[in-house]
C-alpha positions as CSV (number, residue, x, y, z in Angstrom):
1,X,-2.3,18.8,-17.3
2,X,0.1,17.1,-15.0
3,X,0.7,13.4,-15.0
4,X,-0.9,13.1,-11.6
5,X,-4.0,15.0,-12.6
6,X,-4.3,12.9,-15.8
7,X,-4.1,9.7,-13.8
8,X,-6.8,10.9,-11.4
9,X,-9.0,11.8,-14.3
10,X,-8.5,8.4,-15.9
11,X,-9.3,6.6,-12.7
12,X,-12.4,8.7,-12.2
13,X,-13.6,8.0,-15.7
14,X,-13.0,4.3,-15.3
15,X,-14.9,4.2,-12.0
16,X,-17.7,6.2,-13.5
17,X,-17.8,3.8,-16.5
18,X,-18.0,0.7,-14.2
19,X,-20.8,2.2,-12.1
20,X,-22.7,3.3,-15.3
21,X,-22.3,-0.1,-16.8
22,X,-23.9,-1.7,-13.7
23,X,-27.0,0.4,-14.1
24,X,-27.0,0.5,-17.9
25,X,-27.0,-3.2,-18.3
26,X,-29.2,-3.8,-15.4
27,X,-26.7,-6.0,-13.6
28,X,-28.6,-5.4,-10.4
29,X,-31.0,-8.1,-11.4
30,X,-28.3,-10.6,-10.6
31,X,-28.0,-9.2,-7.0
32,X,-31.7,-9.3,-6.1
33,X,-33.1,-11.5,-3.3
34,X,-35.5,-13.2,-5.8
35,X,-32.6,-14.1,-8.1
36,X,-30.6,-15.5,-5.3
37,X,-33.4,-17.7,-4.0
38,X,-34.2,-19.0,-7.5
39,X,-30.5,-19.8,-8.3
40,X,-29.5,-21.1,-4.9
41,X,-29.4,-24.8,-5.9
42,X,-27.4,-24.1,-9.0
43,X,-24.9,-22.1,-7.1
44,X,-24.6,-24.8,-4.4
45,X,-24.0,-27.4,-7.1
46,X,-21.3,-25.2,-8.7
47,X,-19.7,-24.6,-5.3
48,X,-19.6,-28.4,-4.6
49,X,-17.9,-29.0,-8.0
50,X,-15.5,-26.1,-8.0
51,X,-15.1,-25.0,-4.4
52,X,-12.1,-22.8,-4.6
53,X,-13.0,-21.2,-7.9
54,X,-16.4,-20.2,-6.5
55,X,-14.9,-18.8,-3.3
56,X,-12.4,-16.8,-5.3
57,X,-15.0,-15.4,-7.7
58,X,-17.3,-14.6,-4.9
59,X,-14.5,-12.8,-3.0
60,X,-13.5,-10.7,-6.0
61,X,-17.1,-9.8,-6.9
62,X,-17.7,-8.7,-3.3
63,X,-14.5,-6.6,-3.2
64,X,-15.6,-4.8,-6.5
65,X,-19.1,-4.2,-5.2
66,X,-17.8,-2.8,-1.9
67,X,-15.1,-0.6,-3.6
68,X,-17.5,0.9,-6.1
69,X,-20.3,1.4,-3.5
70,X,-22.9,-0.6,-5.6
71,X,-26.2,-1.5,-4.0
72,X,-25.6,-5.2,-3.8
73,X,-23.6,-5.9,-0.7
74,X,-26.6,-6.9,1.4
75,X,-27.7,-9.6,-1.0
76,X,-24.1,-10.8,-1.5
77,X,-23.7,-11.1,2.3
78,X,-26.9,-13.3,2.4
79,X,-25.4,-15.3,-0.5
80,X,-22.3,-16.0,1.6
81,X,-24.4,-17.6,4.3
82,X,-26.6,-19.4,1.9
83,X,-23.8,-21.0,-0.1
84,X,-20.9,-21.3,2.4
85,X,-22.5,-21.6,5.8
86,X,-22.0,-19.4,8.8
87,X,-18.3,-19.6,9.5
88,X,-16.9,-19.8,6.0
89,X,-19.4,-17.1,4.9
90,X,-18.5,-14.9,7.8
91,X,-14.8,-15.1,7.0
92,X,-15.3,-14.5,3.3
93,X,-17.6,-11.5,3.7
94,X,-15.6,-9.9,6.6
95,X,-12.4,-10.0,4.6
96,X,-13.9,-9.0,1.3
97,X,-15.9,-6.1,2.7
98,X,-12.9,-4.8,4.6
99,X,-10.7,-5.0,1.5
100,X,-13.4,-3.3,-0.6
101,X,-13.9,-0.6,2.0
102,X,-10.2,0.0,2.1
103,X,-10.0,0.4,-1.7
104,X,-12.9,2.8,-1.6
105,X,-11.1,4.7,1.2
106,X,-8.0,5.0,-0.9
107,X,-9.9,6.1,-4.0
108,X,-11.6,8.8,-2.0
109,X,-8.3,10.0,-0.6
110,X,-6.3,10.1,-3.8
111,X,-9.0,11.0,-6.3
112,X,-11.4,13.3,-4.4
113,X,-9.5,14.8,-1.4
114,X,-7.7,17.6,-3.2
115,X,-10.8,18.9,-5.0
116,X,-12.9,18.7,-1.8
117,X,-10.2,20.4,0.3
118,X,-9.9,23.3,-2.2
119,X,-13.6,24.0,-1.8
120,X,-14.2,23.2,1.9
121,X,-10.7,23.4,3.4
122,X,-11.8,25.3,6.6
123,X,-14.6,22.8,7.4
124,X,-12.4,19.8,6.5
125,X,-9.7,21.1,8.8
126,X,-12.0,20.9,11.8
127,X,-13.1,17.4,10.8
128,X,-9.4,16.4,10.5
129,X,-8.7,17.6,14.0
130,X,-11.7,15.7,15.3
131,X,-10.7,12.5,13.6
132,X,-7.1,12.8,14.9
133,X,-8.5,12.9,18.5
134,X,-11.5,10.5,18.2
135,X,-11.3,9.0,14.8
136,X,-11.1,5.3,15.6
137,X,-14.0,5.6,18.1
138,X,-16.2,7.5,15.7
139,X,-15.5,5.1,12.9
140,X,-16.3,2.1,15.2
141,X,-19.6,3.6,16.0
142,X,-20.4,4.4,12.4
143,X,-19.5,0.9,11.3
144,X,-21.5,-0.8,14.1
145,X,-24.7,1.0,13.3
146,X,-26.0,-0.5,10.1
147,X,-28.2,2.5,9.1
148,X,-25.2,4.5,7.8
149,X,-24.6,3.9,4.1
150,X,-21.4,1.9,3.5
151,X,-20.1,4.0,0.6
152,X,-20.8,7.3,2.5
153,X,-18.6,6.2,5.4
154,X,-15.8,5.0,3.0
155,X,-15.9,8.3,1.1
156,X,-15.9,10.6,4.1
157,X,-13.2,8.8,6.0
158,X,-11.0,8.8,2.9
159,X,-11.1,12.6,3.1
160,X,-9.6,12.6,6.6
161,X,-6.0,12.0,7.8
162,X,-6.9,8.6,9.3
163,X,-4.3,5.9,8.6
164,X,-5.3,3.1,6.3
165,X,-4.3,0.4,8.8
166,X,-6.5,2.0,11.5
167,X,-9.3,2.4,9.1
168,X,-9.1,-1.3,8.0
169,X,-9.0,-3.0,11.4
170,X,-11.6,-0.7,13.0
171,X,-13.9,-1.2,10.0
172,X,-13.5,-5.0,10.1
173,X,-14.2,-5.2,13.9
174,X,-17.1,-2.7,13.7
175,X,-18.8,-4.4,10.7
176,X,-18.4,-7.9,12.1
177,X,-21.6,-8.0,14.3
178,X,-23.9,-6.8,11.4
179,X,-22.1,-9.1,9.0
180,X,-22.8,-12.0,11.3
181,X,-26.5,-11.2,11.4
182,X,-26.8,-11.1,7.6
183,X,-24.7,-14.2,7.0
184,X,-26.6,-16.1,9.6
185,X,-29.9,-15.0,8.0
186,X,-28.6,-16.2,4.6
187,X,-28.7,-19.8,6.0
188,X,-32.5,-19.4,6.1
189,X,-32.7,-17.9,2.7
190,X,-36.0,-19.7,1.8
191,X,-37.8,-18.0,4.6
192,X,-36.8,-14.4,3.7
193,X,-39.2,-12.3,1.7
194,X,-37.3,-9.0,2.0
195,X,-34.2,-7.4,3.5
196,X,-36.2,-5.0,5.8
197,X,-37.0,-7.5,8.5
198,X,-33.4,-8.6,9.2
199,X,-32.6,-5.7,11.5
200,X,-35.2,-5.1,14.2
201,X,-35.4,-1.8,16.0
202,X,-34.2,-3.5,19.2
203,X,-31.2,-5.0,17.4
204,X,-30.3,-1.6,15.9
205,X,-30.5,0.0,19.3
206,X,-28.2,-2.7,20.7
207,X,-25.7,-1.9,18.0
208,X,-26.0,1.8,18.8
209,X,-25.3,1.3,22.5
210,X,-22.4,-1.0,21.8
211,X,-20.9,1.5,19.3
212,X,-21.3,4.5,21.6
213,X,-19.9,2.7,24.7
214,X,-16.1,3.0,23.8
215,X,-16.5,6.7,22.9
216,X,-18.5,7.4,26.1
217,X,-15.9,5.4,28.2
218,X,-13.1,7.5,26.7
219,X,-14.9,10.8,27.4
220,X,-15.6,9.7,30.9
221,X,-12.0,8.7,31.5
222,X,-10.8,12.0,30.2
223,X,-13.3,13.9,32.5
224,X,-12.1,11.8,35.5
225,X,-8.4,12.6,34.8
226,X,-9.1,16.3,34.5
227,X,-11.0,16.3,37.8
228,X,-8.2,14.4,39.4
229,X,-5.5,16.7,38.1
230,X,-7.5,19.7,39.1
231,X,-8.0,18.3,42.6
């Protein structure tokens, strides 16, 4: 076994162990809405006494959750609004979620890409060409519509030739509206009974329209140029 293959195997085993530990030790109970509501006052007191320590710990936890694709990002985003307020919470969540998504993107690219390409090389080739042409616009649409699972987008985009810098800034811009909705909702934590009511159908539809607009505009511009050149 080559050193590169051994390294990938080690990383895969480490990631699998971390994810397994999350479920084995039921760590998800610390990322539930009920736990957050019950512990809000203690967290706020801790934040008041050790502001930078709490900010740093929150940031690192959020990055780890996002990178591993654990089902805790929504509650952590609400916690950002509940503990830090809208603007500080929005900055923290936006930066942490983008960094976590970028790490997941890199893990997918350097750990999974070769095995997936060896099995689905022909299909992946067509996807690669599509991403080269429209990648940033497709990613923006996927990020803006909150119904697409976070970890799925990270994993799939990591298998494409998209540049990391492009992936990071498009992800941050695309996730920002949905992040703002959740952080702002976190300010009213005591009135929340579940996560399902945060995104109404009309709000999701607005995100869809906003996400599709750049892609539609680019298609329309391309059609216009072809017509003009043909004429």
